[in-house]
N, C-alpha and C positions, 0 to 999 in steps of 0.2 A: 498474474498470479494464479496458481492453481487453487482449487478449493481448500486445500489442507495447509496452504502457506499462510504465515502470518507477517507482520511487519517485522518480526524478529528475524525472518528468514531473508530480509532485504539485503542484498549484496552491496548496494550503495551505502546503506547505513552502516554495515559492519566495516567497510573499507574506510569510511569517513571517521568513524569512531577510533580505529586502529590508528589512522594518520594522525589524529589530534594527540593520542597517547605517545606515539613514537615522536612527534614534533616537540611536545612538552619535554620528553626525556632528553633529546638532543639540544633543546633551547636552554635547558638547565645547565648543560655543560658549556655551551657557546656564550651564554650570558656575560661571563667574566671577560670576554673579549670584545663584547659590544656588538655582536652579529646576531641575527636571527638564523635559523637552519635554512631558510629560503636564501638570504643574503649569502651564506657560506656557499651554497650550492652553485649560485650564480657567479660568485667570484672563482670558485674552484673550476667551472666551465669555462670561464675567460682565460684563466691560467693554462688550460689545457690547450686552448687555441686563441692566442693573443690576436686581437684584430678582428675577431668574430663579428660578424655584422648582426644588428639587432633581430631581423627576422629569422635568421639562421638560428640563433640562440633561443629565441622564442619557440621555434619548432622543436628544437632539441629538448627544451624543458617542458613542452607540451603545455605551453601558456600563450594567451593571446598577447599581441604586441602591446597593447595598452597596459595590461597587467605588468608585463616586463618593465615598461617605462616607469610606472608607478614604484617598482621594486628597486629599480636603479636610481632614482632621485636621491634618497637618502645616502646611498653609496657615493654618488658624485658629490652631493652637498658635504659630505665628511672627507672628500679627497682621497677615497679609496679606489674609485674607478673613474676613468676619464674616456672620452671619445677623442678620436683623430681621423681625419680623412686620410683614405688609403694612399691617394697620391693628389698632387695638384690638378690633374686632368680628370679626376674622378670625384663624383658626388658621393660615393659610398663612404660610410663612416664605420669605423671599426672601434671595438670596445677593448679597453686595456686596464689592467690593474695598475695603479700608480706604484711608486717605491713604497709608500706607507701602506697601500693595499696590500702589497706582496708580504710586508712584515706582518701585518694584521692576519692575512691568510696563513701564514706559517704558525703563527700563535694559535690560531683557530684550528688548525690541523691537529694539534695536540688535544685540544678540548674535543674535537670530532672523534679522534682515536678513543678516547676515554668513553664518550658516548656509545660509539660502535661497541667496544668491549662490554659496557654495562648492558646494552641490548642482547648481545650475543650470549652473555652469561645468564640473562633471564630466559631467553627464548631457546638458546641452543644454537651453536654455530652452524651446524649442518641444516637445521630447520631454517635459519635466517638466510642462508645461501639459497636453499630451494625457494623461499619466499621471494626474495629478490629476483631470481630467474623467472618465476611465475609472473611477477609484477612487470618486469621488463618485457615479457613476452605479451603480456595484455597491451602495453602502451605502444608495441610495435606492430599491432594488428591492422592499423590503417594502410 
């Protein structure tokens, strides 16, 4: 920190505070479907790539594998996500949304679109797009 910086200038604090605010906004919308924003994101990622392996999904979500396993447990318990071996000769296990999971994800999609619209109405669609681009740029730096 430079001598004129203060904790209010902390990038980490500002990002975490904004993340909590945005998560609360999205979760308010997703609550009626019974998913958290993190669960919705995981299920959407699985829907984009059915059979995705745990390590690949963890990397894509910038999560460690243990955190992903913990996040998947309630989705598996509730019958929304399942694992299956890729083939009899392979030990690799892929993740899939179940039929119930696909229905839940479709309902959650409508709630997510409402959250997205509320955020963009409050923050501005152009600013929201620029923010997403900056944040994705940041996570792609490795």
